[in-house]
C-alpha angles and dihedrals in degrees: 000000000000089000091053089052092046094055095040115099115252109274092017124128132241114211129185142159125217134176114265126222116283092032116157094014135197090016094059093050091052091048093050091050091052094045092051091046095050098038095059098263097306114155112251117213126211109230097230096039097105092063100033098099125086094223093051091051093048093052093044094051094043090049088052089058103262123139132201089033113184130182122195125182121218126186111221135165149133141208122269117207093238148335092279090064089054089051088054089054088053094048095048098046140053087278088082086075087071091054090048089061087070115084111259092244090059100046097090089052090048092051097047097043094042095047090051089054093047093045088060088063093061122108132192089280094049136254115328113229105195120190129186111207128194111213109203130192132175136162132229108233116249090239113036139173103205120221117229 
C-alpha cells in the first residue's frame, strides 16, 4: 500500500474494493465446515479475511500515508444457475486453496457432499451468491514525506 501511495501523484486518490466479512454466505460457512472436517480439524483460512474489516482497512491505509480515508460497504450479488457453477468459482479463484487443505484422497468426497448441501440452497431462480464489498478511498496528501 505504501508503494501505491508513493507512486500516486500528490493530491491523487487511491481506490480499491475488497470482500467484506460474511461474503458468499452460507456457501462459505458450509465449505469451511467440510474442509475442517475432512482435513483433520485444521483451521481453514479465507484468503481475503485479513483485510475484510473496516477498521483494519482504515488503519492500513492511514499507516501507508493516505488521508481522508473512507470505507463504504455495499451488498452485491447475483444468481448462479446451480451448485456446479459455484464449484467452478471455487476452483478458478483463491478459494481453491481451501479445497487443497483437504487430503487428495478426500477431495472427491468433499466435492460430492458439499455440492449436495449447496444444491439444497437453490431456489427456482438459482443459487444466490451474495457478496459484501468494501469500497475504499483515500487521498495522498499534497505534501508528503513517504515512509520507507
